[in-house]
FIPA-775453 format. One record per atom (N, C-alpha, C): residue number from 1; residue in three letters; atom name; x, y, z. Coordinates in nm, 3 decimals. Atoms other than C-alpha are relative to their C-alpha. Example, Ala and Ser with C-alpha at 12.3 -4.5 7.8 and 13.67 -1.06 7.14 Angstrom:
! residues 2
r drennu=1, vexvex=ALA, rodren=N, px=0.089, py=-0.119, pz=0.000
r drennu=1, vexvex=ALA, rodren=CA, px=1.230, py=-0.450, pz=0.780
r drennu=1, vexvex=ALA, rodren=C, px=0.090, py=0.120, pz=0.000
r drennu=2, vexvex=SER, rodren=N, px=-0.082, py=-0.119, pz=-0.006
r drennu=2, vexvex=SER, rodren=CA, px=1.367, py=-0.106, pz=0.714
r drennu=2, vexvex=SER, rodren=C, px=-0.077, py=0.109, pz=0.073
! end
This chain:
! residues 113
r drennu=1, vexvex=MET, rodren=N, px=0.084, py=-0.119, pz=0.000
r drennu=1, vexvex=MET, rodren=CA, px=0.000, py=0.000, pz=0.000
r drennu=1, vexvex=MET, rodren=C, px=0.088, py=0.124, pz=0.000
r drennu=2, vexvex=ALA, rodren=N, px=-0.079, py=-0.122, pz=0.011
r drennu=2, vexvex=ALA, rodren=CA, px=0.126, py=0.351, pz=-0.079
r drennu=2, vexvex=ALA, rodren=C, px=-0.006, py=0.078, pz=0.131
r drennu=3, vexvex=SER, rodren=N, px=-0.006, py=-0.086, pz=-0.117
r drennu=3, vexvex=SER, rodren=CA, px=0.241, py=0.571, pz=0.206
r drennu=3, vexvex=SER, rodren=C, px=0.052, py=0.135, pz=-0.044
r drennu=4, vexvex=SER, rodren=N, px=-0.046, py=-0.133, pz=0.035
r drennu=4, vexvex=SER, rodren=CA, px=0.358, py=0.930, pz=0.221
r drennu=4, vexvex=SER, rodren=C, px=0.134, py=0.028, pz=0.067
r drennu=5, vexvex=VAL, rodren=N, px=-0.130, py=-0.038, pz=-0.052
r drennu=5, vexvex=VAL, rodren=CA, px=0.721, py=1.038, pz=0.262
r drennu=5, vexvex=VAL, rodren=C, px=0.007, py=0.150, pz=-0.006
r drennu=6, vexvex=THR, rodren=N, px=-0.001, py=-0.145, pz=-0.004
r drennu=6, vexvex=THR, rodren=CA, px=0.759, py=1.398, pz=0.373
r drennu=6, vexvex=THR, rodren=C, px=0.142, py=0.052, pz=0.009
r drennu=7, vexvex=SER, rodren=N, px=-0.128, py=-0.070, pz=-0.008
r drennu=7, vexvex=SER, rodren=CA, px=1.060, py=1.618, pz=0.306
r drennu=7, vexvex=SER, rodren=C, px=-0.030, py=0.147, pz=0.023
r drennu=8, vexvex=ALA, rodren=N, px=0.020, py=-0.142, pz=-0.028
r drennu=8, vexvex=ALA, rodren=CA, px=1.113, py=1.985, pz=0.381
r drennu=8, vexvex=ALA, rodren=C, px=-0.063, py=0.070, pz=-0.119
r drennu=9, vexvex=ALA, rodren=N, px=0.046, py=-0.072, pz=0.118
r drennu=9, vexvex=ALA, rodren=CA, px=1.037, py=2.088, pz=0.023
r drennu=9, vexvex=ALA, rodren=C, px=-0.122, py=-0.063, pz=-0.067
r drennu=10, vexvex=ASN, rodren=N, px=0.100, py=0.066, pz=0.082
r drennu=10, vexvex=ASN, rodren=CA, px=0.792, py=1.830, pz=-0.104
r drennu=10, vexvex=ASN, rodren=C, px=-0.051, py=-0.126, pz=0.071
r drennu=11, vexvex=SER, rodren=N, px=0.054, py=0.125, pz=-0.049
r drennu=11, vexvex=SER, rodren=CA, px=0.568, py=1.536, pz=-0.019
r drennu=11, vexvex=SER, rodren=C, px=-0.002, py=-0.098, pz=-0.116
r drennu=12, vexvex=ALA, rodren=N, px=-0.008, py=0.099, pz=0.108
r drennu=12, vexvex=ALA, rodren=CA, px=0.634, py=1.223, pz=-0.225
r drennu=12, vexvex=ALA, rodren=C, px=-0.081, py=-0.123, pz=0.036
r drennu=13, vexvex=GLU, rodren=N, px=0.071, py=0.126, pz=-0.018
r drennu=13, vexvex=GLU, rodren=CA, px=0.423, py=0.914, pz=-0.272
r drennu=13, vexvex=GLU, rodren=C, px=0.105, py=-0.111, pz=0.003
r drennu=14, vexvex=SER, rodren=N, px=-0.093, py=0.111, pz=-0.012
r drennu=14, vexvex=SER, rodren=CA, px=0.608, py=0.601, pz=-0.165
r drennu=14, vexvex=SER, rodren=C, px=-0.070, py=-0.128, pz=-0.043
r drennu=15, vexvex=ILE, rodren=N, px=0.057, py=0.126, pz=0.047
r drennu=15, vexvex=ILE, rodren=CA, px=0.544, py=0.273, pz=-0.348
r drennu=15, vexvex=ILE, rodren=C, px=0.110, py=-0.106, pz=0.002
r drennu=16, vexvex=THR, rodren=N, px=-0.096, py=0.110, pz=0.003
r drennu=16, vexvex=THR, rodren=CA, px=0.707, py=-0.068, pz=-0.348
r drennu=16, vexvex=THR, rodren=C, px=0.044, py=-0.026, pz=-0.145
r drennu=17, vexvex=VAL, rodren=N, px=-0.047, py=0.039, pz=0.134
r drennu=17, vexvex=VAL, rodren=CA, px=0.905, py=-0.208, pz=-0.640
r drennu=17, vexvex=VAL, rodren=C, px=-0.109, py=-0.078, pz=-0.071
r drennu=18, vexvex=THR, rodren=N, px=0.108, py=0.079, pz=0.059
r drennu=18, vexvex=THR, rodren=CA, px=0.619, py=-0.451, pz=-0.698
r drennu=18, vexvex=THR, rodren=C, px=-0.111, py=0.090, pz=-0.052
r drennu=19, vexvex=GLU, rodren=N, px=0.103, py=-0.095, pz=0.045
r drennu=19, vexvex=GLU, rodren=CA, px=0.366, py=-0.165, pz=-0.716
r drennu=19, vexvex=GLU, rodren=C, px=0.048, py=0.078, pz=-0.122
r drennu=20, vexvex=ALA, rodren=N, px=-0.055, py=-0.074, pz=0.114
r drennu=20, vexvex=ALA, rodren=CA, px=0.595, py=0.028, pz=-0.952
r drennu=20, vexvex=ALA, rodren=C, px=-0.004, py=-0.086, pz=-0.125
r drennu=21, vexvex=SER, rodren=N, px=0.003, py=0.092, pz=0.113
r drennu=21, vexvex=SER, rodren=CA, px=0.622, py=-0.276, pz=-1.174
r drennu=21, vexvex=SER, rodren=C, px=-0.142, py=-0.017, pz=-0.053
r drennu=22, vexvex=ARG, rodren=N, px=0.141, py=0.015, pz=0.040
r drennu=22, vexvex=ARG, rodren=CA, px=0.244, py=-0.319, pz=-1.175
r drennu=22, vexvex=ARG, rodren=C, px=-0.050, py=0.124, pz=-0.073
r drennu=23, vexvex=LEU, rodren=N, px=0.044, py=-0.125, pz=0.063
r drennu=23, vexvex=LEU, rodren=CA, px=0.189, py=0.048, pz=-1.261
r drennu=23, vexvex=LEU, rodren=C, px=0.063, py=0.018, pz=-0.138
r drennu=24, vexvex=GLY, rodren=N, px=-0.071, py=-0.012, pz=0.127
r drennu=24, vexvex=GLY, rodren=CA, px=0.447, py=0.039, pz=-1.539
r drennu=24, vexvex=GLY, rodren=C, px=0.066, py=0.135, pz=-0.016
r drennu=25, vexvex=VAL, rodren=N, px=-0.078, py=-0.121, pz=0.023
r drennu=25, vexvex=VAL, rodren=CA, px=0.691, py=0.299, pz=-1.663
r drennu=25, vexvex=VAL, rodren=C, px=-0.089, py=0.113, pz=-0.050
r drennu=26, vexvex=SER, rodren=N, px=0.086, py=-0.103, pz=0.060
r drennu=26, vexvex=SER, rodren=CA, px=0.428, py=0.485, pz=-1.864
r drennu=26, vexvex=SER, rodren=C, px=-0.080, py=0.074, pz=0.106
r drennu=27, vexvex=ASP, rodren=N, px=0.081, py=-0.064, pz=-0.105
r drennu=27, vexvex=ASP, rodren=CA, px=0.206, py=0.548, pz=-1.560
r drennu=27, vexvex=ASP, rodren=C, px=0.087, py=0.079, pz=0.096
r drennu=28, vexvex=LEU, rodren=N, px=-0.090, py=-0.072, pz=-0.089
r drennu=28, vexvex=LEU, rodren=CA, px=0.502, py=0.645, pz=-1.340
r drennu=28, vexvex=LEU, rodren=C, px=0.045, py=0.131, pz=-0.063
r drennu=29, vexvex=VAL, rodren=N, px=-0.044, py=-0.121, pz=0.071
r drennu=29, vexvex=VAL, rodren=CA, px=0.624, py=0.893, pz=-1.601
r drennu=29, vexvex=VAL, rodren=C, px=-0.115, py=0.100, pz=-0.009
r drennu=30, vexvex=ARG, rodren=N, px=0.115, py=-0.090, pz=0.007
r drennu=30, vexvex=ARG, rodren=CA, px=0.274, py=1.035, pz=-1.645
r drennu=30, vexvex=ARG, rodren=C, px=-0.022, py=0.071, pz=0.132
r drennu=31, vexvex=ARG, rodren=N, px=0.019, py=-0.059, pz=-0.133
r drennu=31, vexvex=ARG, rodren=CA, px=0.236, py=1.089, pz=-1.271
r drennu=31, vexvex=ARG, rodren=C, px=0.110, py=0.103, pz=0.031
r drennu=32, vexvex=ALA, rodren=N, px=-0.112, py=-0.091, pz=-0.027
r drennu=32, vexvex=ALA, rodren=CA, px=0.582, py=1.246, pz=-1.244
r drennu=32, vexvex=ALA, rodren=C, px=-0.013, py=0.128, pz=-0.083
r drennu=33, vexvex=SER, rodren=N, px=0.014, py=-0.118, pz=0.086
r drennu=33, vexvex=SER, rodren=CA, px=0.513, py=1.478, pz=-1.536
r drennu=33, vexvex=SER, rodren=C, px=-0.113, py=0.091, pz=0.046
r drennu=34, vexvex=GLN, rodren=N, px=0.109, py=-0.078, pz=-0.057
r drennu=34, vexvex=GLN, rodren=CA, px=0.199, py=1.593, pz=-1.353
r drennu=34, vexvex=GLN, rodren=C, px=0.037, py=0.061, pz=0.135
r drennu=35, vexvex=GLY, rodren=N, px=-0.047, py=-0.063, pz=-0.123
r drennu=35, vexvex=GLY, rodren=CA, px=0.410, py=1.699, pz=-1.055
r drennu=35, vexvex=GLY, rodren=C, px=0.001, py=-0.090, pz=0.122
r drennu=36, vexvex=HIS, rodren=N, px=-0.002, py=0.093, pz=-0.113
r drennu=36, vexvex=HIS, rodren=CA, px=0.385, py=1.387, pz=-0.838
r drennu=36, vexvex=HIS, rodren=C, px=0.138, py=-0.064, pz=0.011
r drennu=37, vexvex=ASP, rodren=N, px=-0.128, py=0.066, pz=-0.025
r drennu=37, vexvex=ASP, rodren=CA, px=0.715, py=1.274, pz=-0.688
r drennu=37, vexvex=ASP, rodren=C, px=-0.029, py=-0.137, pz=0.059
r drennu=38, vexvex=ILE, rodren=N, px=0.024, py=0.137, pz=-0.042
r drennu=38, vexvex=ILE, rodren=CA, px=0.732, py=0.898, pz=-0.636
r drennu=38, vexvex=ILE, rodren=C, px=0.131, py=-0.062, pz=0.047
r drennu=39, vexvex=VAL, rodren=N, px=-0.116, py=0.070, pz=-0.055
r drennu=39, vexvex=VAL, rodren=CA, px=0.978, py=0.714, pz=-0.412
r drennu=39, vexvex=VAL, rodren=C, px=-0.030, py=-0.149, pz=-0.009
r drennu=40, vexvex=VAL, rodren=N, px=0.015, py=0.144, pz=0.015
r drennu=40, vexvex=VAL, rodren=CA, px=1.025, py=0.346, pz=-0.496
r drennu=40, vexvex=VAL, rodren=C, px=0.083, py=-0.068, pz=0.109
r drennu=41, vexvex=GLU, rodren=N, px=-0.065, py=0.066, pz=-0.113
r drennu=41, vexvex=GLU, rodren=CA, px=1.106, py=0.126, pz=-0.196
r drennu=41, vexvex=GLU, rodren=C, px=0.001, py=-0.152, pz=-0.017
r drennu=42, vexvex=LYS, rodren=N, px=-0.004, py=0.147, pz=-0.008
r drennu=42, vexvex=LYS, rodren=CA, px=1.211, py=-0.234, pz=-0.142
r drennu=42, vexvex=LYS, rodren=C, px=0.023, py=-0.035, pz=0.146
r drennu=43, vexvex=HIS, rodren=N, px=-0.005, py=0.039, pz=-0.142
r drennu=43, vexvex=HIS, rodren=CA, px=1.147, py=-0.383, pz=0.202
r drennu=43, vexvex=HIS, rodren=C, px=0.012, py=0.123, pz=0.089
r drennu=44, vexvex=GLY, rodren=N, px=0.002, py=-0.121, pz=-0.081
r drennu=44, vexvex=GLY, rodren=CA, px=1.085, py=-0.032, pz=0.336
r drennu=44, vexvex=GLY, rodren=C, px=0.120, py=0.092, pz=-0.019
r drennu=45, vexvex=THR, rodren=N, px=-0.118, py=-0.082, pz=0.024
r drennu=45, vexvex=THR, rodren=CA, px=1.417, py=0.106, pz=0.206
r drennu=45, vexvex=THR, rodren=C, px=-0.015, py=0.074, pz=-0.133
r drennu=46, vexvex=PRO, rodren=N, px=0.009, py=-0.075, pz=0.126
r drennu=46, vexvex=PRO, rodren=CA, px=1.398, py=0.389, pz=-0.052
r drennu=46, vexvex=PRO, rodren=C, px=0.117, py=-0.034, pz=-0.091
r drennu=47, vexvex=LEU, rodren=N, px=-0.102, py=0.037, pz=0.098
r drennu=47, vexvex=LEU, rodren=CA, px=1.585, py=0.286, pz=-0.367
r drennu=47, vexvex=LEU, rodren=C, px=0.014, py=0.101, pz=-0.113
r drennu=48, vexvex=ALA, rodren=N, px=-0.001, py=-0.090, pz=0.116
r drennu=48, vexvex=ALA, rodren=CA, px=1.488, py=0.536, pz=-0.634
r drennu=48, vexvex=ALA, rodren=C, px=-0.115, py=0.098, pz=0.012
r drennu=49, vexvex=ALA, rodren=N, px=0.108, py=-0.098, pz=0.005
r drennu=49, vexvex=ALA, rodren=CA, px=1.275, py=0.839, pz=-0.705
r drennu=49, vexvex=ALA, rodren=C, px=-0.031, py=0.030, pz=-0.146
r drennu=50, vexvex=VAL, rodren=N, px=0.044, py=-0.039, pz=0.133
r drennu=50, vexvex=VAL, rodren=CA, px=1.073, py=0.926, pz=-1.011
r drennu=50, vexvex=VAL, rodren=C, px=-0.059, py=0.139, pz=0.014
r drennu=51, vexvex=VAL, rodren=N, px=0.045, py=-0.139, pz=-0.006
r drennu=51, vexvex=VAL, rodren=CA, px=1.029, py=1.300, pz=-1.060
r drennu=51, vexvex=VAL, rodren=C, px=-0.013, py=0.054, pz=-0.140
r drennu=52, vexvex=GLY, rodren=N, px=0.018, py=-0.064, pz=0.129
r drennu=52, vexvex=GLY, rodren=CA, px=0.913, py=1.516, pz=-1.345
r drennu=52, vexvex=GLY, rodren=C, px=0.121, py=0.087, pz=-0.034
r drennu=53, vexvex=LEU, rodren=N, px=-0.114, py=-0.078, pz=0.047
r drennu=53, vexvex=LEU, rodren=CA, px=1.158, py=1.719, pz=-1.552
r drennu=53, vexvex=LEU, rodren=C, px=0.008, py=0.135, pz=0.070
r drennu=54, vexvex=ALA, rodren=N, px=0.000, py=-0.131, pz=-0.068
r drennu=54, vexvex=ALA, rodren=CA, px=1.053, py=2.050, pz=-1.392
r drennu=54, vexvex=ALA, rodren=C, px=0.058, py=-0.014, pz=0.140
r drennu=55, vexvex=ARG, rodren=N, px=-0.051, py=0.023, pz=-0.135
r drennu=55, vexvex=ARG, rodren=CA, px=1.123, py=1.908, pz=-1.045
r drennu=55, vexvex=ARG, rodren=C, px=0.149, py=-0.032, pz=-0.004
r drennu=56, vexvex=PHE, rodren=N, px=-0.141, py=0.036, pz=0.015
r drennu=56, vexvex=PHE, rodren=CA, px=1.454, py=1.758, pz=-1.162
r drennu=56, vexvex=PHE, rodren=C, px=0.085, py=0.125, pz=-0.025
r drennu=57, vexvex=GLU, rodren=N, px=-0.073, py=-0.124, pz=0.027
r drennu=57, vexvex=GLU, rodren=CA, px=1.565, py=2.095, pz=-1.302
r drennu=57, vexvex=GLU, rodren=C, px=0.007, py=0.088, pz=0.124
r drennu=58, vexvex=GLU, rodren=N, px=0.003, py=-0.076, pz=-0.125
r drennu=58, vexvex=GLU, rodren=CA, px=1.459, py=2.263, pz=-0.978
r drennu=58, vexvex=GLU, rodren=C, px=0.104, py=-0.054, pz=0.099
r drennu=59, vexvex=LEU, rodren=N, px=-0.097, py=0.063, pz=-0.090
r drennu=59, vexvex=LEU, rodren=CA, px=1.669, py=2.014, pz=-0.780
r drennu=59, vexvex=LEU, rodren=C, px=0.143, py=0.029, pz=-0.045
r drennu=60, vexvex=GLU, rodren=N, px=-0.134, py=-0.032, pz=0.051
r drennu=60, vexvex=GLU, rodren=CA, px=1.969, py=2.073, pz=-1.006
r drennu=60, vexvex=GLU, rodren=C, px=0.037, py=0.144, pz=0.033
r drennu=61, vexvex=GLU, rodren=N, px=-0.024, py=-0.141, pz=-0.033
r drennu=61, vexvex=GLU, rodren=CA, px=1.935, py=2.449, pz=-0.955
r drennu=61, vexvex=GLU, rodren=C, px=0.028, py=0.017, pz=0.149
r drennu=62, vexvex=LEU, rodren=N, px=-0.023, py=-0.005, pz=-0.145
r drennu=62, vexvex=LEU, rodren=CA, px=1.909, py=2.402, pz=-0.578
r drennu=62, vexvex=LEU, rodren=C, px=0.138, py=-0.054, pz=0.036
r drennu=63, vexvex=GLU, rodren=N, px=-0.132, py=0.057, pz=-0.026
r drennu=63, vexvex=GLU, rodren=CA, px=2.219, py=2.184, pz=-0.583
r drennu=63, vexvex=GLU, rodren=C, px=0.110, py=0.100, pz=-0.036
r drennu=64, vexvex=ALA, rodren=N, px=-0.098, py=-0.101, pz=0.041
r drennu=64, vexvex=ALA, rodren=CA, px=2.412, py=2.452, pz=-0.774
r drennu=64, vexvex=ALA, rodren=C, px=0.004, py=0.115, pz=0.101
r drennu=65, vexvex=ASP, rodren=N, px=0.007, py=-0.107, pz=-0.100
r drennu=65, vexvex=ASP, rodren=CA, px=2.292, py=2.716, pz=-0.525
r drennu=65, vexvex=ASP, rodren=C, px=0.070, py=-0.043, pz=0.130
r drennu=66, vexvex=LEU, rodren=N, px=-0.065, py=0.050, pz=-0.122
r drennu=66, vexvex=LEU, rodren=CA, px=2.406, py=2.498, pz=-0.232
r drennu=66, vexvex=LEU, rodren=C, px=0.151, py=-0.005, pz=-0.016
r drennu=67, vexvex=ARG, rodren=N, px=-0.144, py=0.003, pz=0.025
r drennu=67, vexvex=ARG, rodren=CA, px=2.747, py=2.449, pz=-0.391
r drennu=67, vexvex=ARG, rodren=C, px=0.058, py=0.140, pz=0.007
r drennu=68, vexvex=SER, rodren=N, px=-0.046, py=-0.139, pz=-0.004
r drennu=68, vexvex=SER, rodren=CA, px=2.780, py=2.824, pz=-0.439
r drennu=68, vexvex=SER, rodren=C, px=0.003, py=0.051, pz=0.144
r drennu=69, vexvex=ALA, rodren=N, px=0.004, py=-0.043, pz=-0.140
r drennu=69, vexvex=ALA, rodren=CA, px=2.676, py=2.888, pz=-0.079
r drennu=69, vexvex=ALA, rodren=C, px=0.113, py=-0.062, pz=0.080
r drennu=70, vexvex=ALA, rodren=N, px=-0.110, py=0.067, pz=-0.069
r drennu=70, vexvex=ALA, rodren=CA, px=2.928, py=2.632, pz=0.046
r drennu=70, vexvex=ALA, rodren=C, px=0.133, py=0.064, pz=-0.035
r drennu=71, vexvex=LEU, rodren=N, px=-0.123, py=-0.066, pz=0.042
r drennu=71, vexvex=LEU, rodren=CA, px=3.201, py=2.799, pz=-0.157
r drennu=71, vexvex=LEU, rodren=C, px=0.015, py=0.136, pz=0.068
r drennu=72, vexvex=VAL, rodren=N, px=-0.004, py=-0.130, pz=-0.066
r drennu=72, vexvex=VAL, rodren=CA, px=3.111, py=3.141, pz=-0.017
r drennu=72, vexvex=VAL, rodren=C, px=0.034, py=-0.016, pz=0.148
r drennu=73, vexvex=LEU, rodren=N, px=-0.028, py=0.023, pz=-0.142
r drennu=73, vexvex=LEU, rodren=CA, px=3.109, py=3.005, pz=0.339
r drennu=73, vexvex=LEU, rodren=C, px=0.145, py=-0.045, pz=0.022
r drennu=74, vexvex=ALA, rodren=N, px=-0.139, py=0.045, pz=-0.012
r drennu=74, vexvex=ALA, rodren=CA, px=3.444, py=2.831, pz=0.285
r drennu=74, vexvex=ALA, rodren=C, px=0.095, py=0.118, pz=-0.018
r drennu=75, vexvex=ARG, rodren=N, px=-0.085, py=-0.118, pz=0.021
r drennu=75, vexvex=ARG, rodren=CA, px=3.593, py=3.152, pz=0.151
r drennu=75, vexvex=ARG, rodren=C, px=-0.006, py=0.094, pz=0.119
r drennu=76, vexvex=LEU, rodren=N, px=0.012, py=-0.087, pz=-0.118
r drennu=76, vexvex=LEU, rodren=CA, px=3.456, py=3.351, pz=0.444
r drennu=76, vexvex=LEU, rodren=C, px=0.077, py=-0.057, pz=0.118
r drennu=77, vexvex=ALA, rodren=N, px=-0.066, py=0.065, pz=-0.113
r drennu=77, vexvex=ALA, rodren=CA, px=3.594, py=3.099, pz=0.689
r drennu=77, vexvex=ALA, rodren=C, px=0.152, py=0.004, pz=-0.011
r drennu=78, vexvex=THR, rodren=N, px=-0.144, py=0.006, pz=0.020
r drennu=78, vexvex=THR, rodren=CA, px=3.942, py=3.102, pz=0.534
r drennu=78, vexvex=THR, rodren=C, px=0.062, py=0.131, pz=-0.044
r drennu=79, vexvex=ASP, rodren=N, px=-0.050, py=-0.129, pz=0.047
r drennu=79, vexvex=ASP, rodren=CA, px=3.973, py=3.465, pz=0.425
r drennu=79, vexvex=ASP, rodren=C, px=0.081, py=0.070, pz=0.109
r drennu=80, vexvex=ASN, rodren=N, px=-0.085, py=-0.069, pz=-0.097
r drennu=80, vexvex=ASN, rodren=CA, px=4.265, py=3.634, pz=0.598
r drennu=80, vexvex=ASN, rodren=C, px=0.011, py=0.150, pz=-0.031
r drennu=81, vexvex=GLY, rodren=N, px=0.001, py=-0.142, pz=0.034
r drennu=81, vexvex=GLY, rodren=CA, px=4.203, py=3.970, pz=0.431
r drennu=81, vexvex=GLY, rodren=C, px=0.111, py=0.043, pz=-0.094
r drennu=82, vexvex=VAL, rodren=N, px=-0.112, py=-0.035, pz=0.088
r drennu=82, vexvex=VAL, rodren=CA, px=4.523, py=3.963, pz=0.225
r drennu=82, vexvex=VAL, rodren=C, px=-0.045, py=-0.013, pz=-0.145
r drennu=83, vexvex=ARG, rodren=N, px=0.034, py=0.001, pz=0.142
r drennu=83, vexvex=ARG, rodren=CA, px=4.467, py=4.053, pz=-0.139
r drennu=83, vexvex=ARG, rodren=C, px=0.128, py=0.008, pz=-0.081
r drennu=84, vexvex=VAL, rodren=N, px=-0.117, py=0.003, pz=0.085
r drennu=84, vexvex=VAL, rodren=CA, px=4.716, py=3.985, pz=-0.417
r drennu=84, vexvex=VAL, rodren=C, px=-0.041, py=0.046, pz=-0.139
r drennu=85, vexvex=GLY, rodren=N, px=0.028, py=-0.051, pz=0.133
r drennu=85, vexvex=GLY, rodren=CA, px=4.726, py=4.171, pz=-0.746
r drennu=85, vexvex=GLY, rodren=C, px=0.034, py=-0.102, pz=-0.108
r drennu=86, vexvex=LEU, rodren=N, px=-0.022, py=0.092, pz=0.112
r drennu=86, vexvex=LEU, rodren=CA, px=4.722, py=3.994, pz=-1.083
r drennu=86, vexvex=LEU, rodren=C, px=0.146, py=-0.004, pz=-0.042
r drennu=87, vexvex=ASP, rodren=N, px=-0.141, py=-0.002, pz=0.040
r drennu=87, vexvex=ASP, rodren=CA, px=5.074, py=4.107, pz=-1.171
r drennu=87, vexvex=ASP, rodren=C, px=0.087, py=-0.081, pz=0.097
r drennu=88, vexvex=GLU, rodren=N, px=-0.076, py=0.077, pz=-0.099
r drennu=88, vexvex=GLU, rodren=CA, px=5.204, py=3.953, pz=-0.847
r drennu=88, vexvex=GLU, rodren=C, px=-0.020, py=-0.149, pz=-0.020
r drennu=89, vexvex=VAL, rodren=N, px=0.029, py=0.141, pz=0.027
r drennu=89, vexvex=VAL, rodren=CA, px=5.034, py=3.622, pz=-0.926
r drennu=89, vexvex=VAL, rodren=C, px=0.075, py=-0.044, pz=-0.125
r drennu=90, vexvex=ILE, rodren=N, px=-0.070, py=0.032, pz=0.125
r drennu=90, vexvex=ILE, rodren=CA, px=5.173, py=3.627, pz=-1.282
r drennu=90, vexvex=ILE, rodren=C, px=0.150, py=-0.015, pz=0.026
r drennu=91, vexvex=ALA, rodren=N, px=-0.143, py=0.005, pz=-0.032
r drennu=91, vexvex=ALA, rodren=CA, px=5.523, py=3.697, pz=-1.147
r drennu=91, vexvex=ALA, rodren=C, px=0.033, py=-0.126, pz=0.081
r drennu=92, vexvex=SER, rodren=N, px=-0.026, py=0.120, pz=-0.081
r drennu=92, vexvex=SER, rodren=CA, px=5.492, py=3.412, pz=-0.894
r drennu=92, vexvex=SER, rodren=C, px=0.004, py=-0.126, pz=-0.086
r drennu=93, vexvex=LEU, rodren=N, px=0.000, py=0.113, pz=0.093
r drennu=93, vexvex=LEU, rodren=CA, px=5.438, py=3.180, pz=-1.192
r drennu=93, vexvex=LEU, rodren=C, px=0.115, py=0.009, pz=-0.100
r drennu=94, vexvex=GLY, rodren=N, px=-0.118, py=-0.014, pz=0.085
r drennu=94, vexvex=GLY, rodren=CA, px=5.754, py=3.308, pz=-1.361
r drennu=94, vexvex=GLY, rodren=C, px=-0.025, py=0.073, pz=-0.131
r drennu=95, vexvex=PHE, rodren=N, px=0.032, py=-0.075, pz=0.121
r drennu=95, vexvex=PHE, rodren=CA, px=5.591, py=3.533, pz=-1.620
r drennu=95, vexvex=PHE, rodren=C, px=-0.013, py=0.147, pz=0.035
r drennu=96, vexvex=ASN, rodren=N, px=0.041, py=-0.138, pz=-0.022
r drennu=96, vexvex=ASN, rodren=CA, px=5.519, py=3.898, pz=-1.670
r drennu=96, vexvex=ASN, rodren=C, px=-0.111, py=0.030, pz=-0.098
r drennu=97, vexvex=ARG, rodren=N, px=0.118, py=-0.031, pz=0.080
r drennu=97, vexvex=ARG, rodren=CA, px=5.218, py=4.065, pz=-1.822
r drennu=97, vexvex=ARG, rodren=C, px=0.034, py=0.019, pz=-0.148
r drennu=98, vexvex=ALA, rodren=N, px=-0.039, py=-0.026, pz=0.139
r drennu=98, vexvex=ALA, rodren=CA, px=5.401, py=4.178, pz=-2.138
r drennu=98, vexvex=ALA, rodren=C, px=0.024, py=-0.130, pz=-0.076
r drennu=99, vexvex=GLU, rodren=N, px=-0.025, py=0.128, pz=0.065
r drennu=99, vexvex=GLU, rodren=CA, px=5.517, py=3.823, pz=-2.216
r drennu=99, vexvex=GLU, rodren=C, px=-0.131, py=-0.072, pz=-0.031
r drennu=100, vexvex=LEU, rodren=N, px=0.128, py=0.068, pz=0.021
r drennu=100, vexvex=LEU, rodren=CA, px=5.169, py=3.683, pz=-2.173
r drennu=100, vexvex=LEU, rodren=C, px=-0.083, py=0.068, pz=-0.108
r drennu=101, vexvex=GLU, rodren=N, px=0.074, py=-0.072, pz=0.103
r drennu=101, vexvex=GLU, rodren=CA, px=5.013, py=3.955, pz=-2.389
r drennu=101, vexvex=GLU, rodren=C, px=0.059, py=-0.027, pz=-0.137
r drennu=102, vexvex=THR, rodren=N, px=-0.065, py=0.032, pz=0.127
r drennu=102, vexvex=THR, rodren=CA, px=5.270, py=3.888, pz=-2.664
r drennu=102, vexvex=THR, rodren=C, px=-0.038, py=-0.141, pz=-0.045
r drennu=103, vexvex=GLU, rodren=N, px=0.038, py=0.138, pz=0.032
r drennu=103, vexvex=GLU, rodren=CA, px=5.196, py=3.515, pz=-2.647
r drennu=103, vexvex=GLU, rodren=C, px=-0.146, py=-0.008, pz=-0.042
r drennu=104, vexvex=LEU, rodren=N, px=0.142, py=-0.003, pz=0.035
r drennu=104, vexvex=LEU, rodren=CA, px=4.821, py=3.583, pz=-2.657
r drennu=104, vexvex=LEU, rodren=C, px=-0.022, py=0.057, pz=-0.139
r drennu=105, vexvex=ASP, rodren=N, px=0.010, py=-0.059, pz=0.134
r drennu=105, vexvex=ASP, rodren=CA, px=4.858, py=3.807, pz=-2.963
r drennu=105, vexvex=ASP, rodren=C, px=0.046, py=-0.098, pz=-0.106
r drennu=106, vexvex=ALA, rodren=N, px=-0.050, py=0.098, pz=0.096
r drennu=106, vexvex=ALA, rodren=CA, px=5.064, py=3.539, pz=-3.139
r drennu=106, vexvex=ALA, rodren=C, px=-0.101, py=-0.112, pz=-0.020
r drennu=107, vexvex=ASP, rodren=N, px=0.104, py=0.105, pz=0.011
r drennu=107, vexvex=ASP, rodren=CA, px=4.796, py=3.276, pz=-3.062
r drennu=107, vexvex=ASP, rodren=C, px=-0.119, py=0.050, pz=-0.081
r drennu=108, vexvex=ARG, rodren=N, px=0.111, py=-0.056, pz=0.079
r drennu=108, vexvex=ARG, rodren=CA, px=4.528, py=3.507, pz=-3.203
r drennu=108, vexvex=ARG, rodren=C, px=0.034, py=0.005, pz=-0.147
r drennu=109, vexvex=ARG, rodren=N, px=-0.043, py=-0.009, pz=0.142
r drennu=109, vexvex=ARG, rodren=CA, px=4.727, py=3.570, pz=-3.524
r drennu=109, vexvex=ARG, rodren=C, px=0.006, py=-0.139, pz=-0.063
r drennu=110, vexvex=ALA, rodren=N, px=-0.010, py=0.136, pz=0.051
r drennu=110, vexvex=ALA, rodren=CA, px=4.780, py=3.194, pz=-3.560
r drennu=110, vexvex=ALA, rodren=C, px=-0.137, py=-0.067, pz=-0.013
r drennu=111, vexvex=GLY, rodren=N, px=0.135, py=0.055, pz=0.010
r drennu=111, vexvex=GLY, rodren=CA, px=4.403, py=3.138, pz=-3.531
r drennu=111, vexvex=GLY, rodren=C, px=-0.037, py=-0.098, pz=0.109
r drennu=112, vexvex=TYR, rodren=N, px=0.031, py=0.091, pz=-0.110
r drennu=112, vexvex=TYR, rodren=CA, px=4.417, py=2.942, pz=-3.205
r drennu=112, vexvex=TYR, rodren=C, px=-0.114, py=0.052, pz=0.087
r drennu=113, vexvex=LEU, rodren=N, px=0.104, py=-0.056, pz=-0.085
r drennu=113, vexvex=LEU, rodren=CA, px=4.176, py=3.181, pz=-3.036
r drennu=113, vexvex=LEU, rodren=C, px=-0.103, py=0.071, pz=-0.084
! end
């Protein structure tokens, strides 16, 4: 029998593998495309989720936002306030700006860029 799995963002219908098999891929896809999230379980353990494309894209966007937030928090936690100019970074790599600009111009003339 179907039960309800609740998450912070959404409520999903939970079905067994046997029920999913009985319903068939077509019915699962139809339900997902109508906005119903379905969790497929085996012996009470969630194994897979069937979600519509709009929900999938929303989840991908949320994941990207979380990654960005984690990066910002990591930078805040490790920022010592010291800033380094581009020329200093270039010099630390053994180059200077003029050399790099000359090389870039040559690559453009050669059609590499």
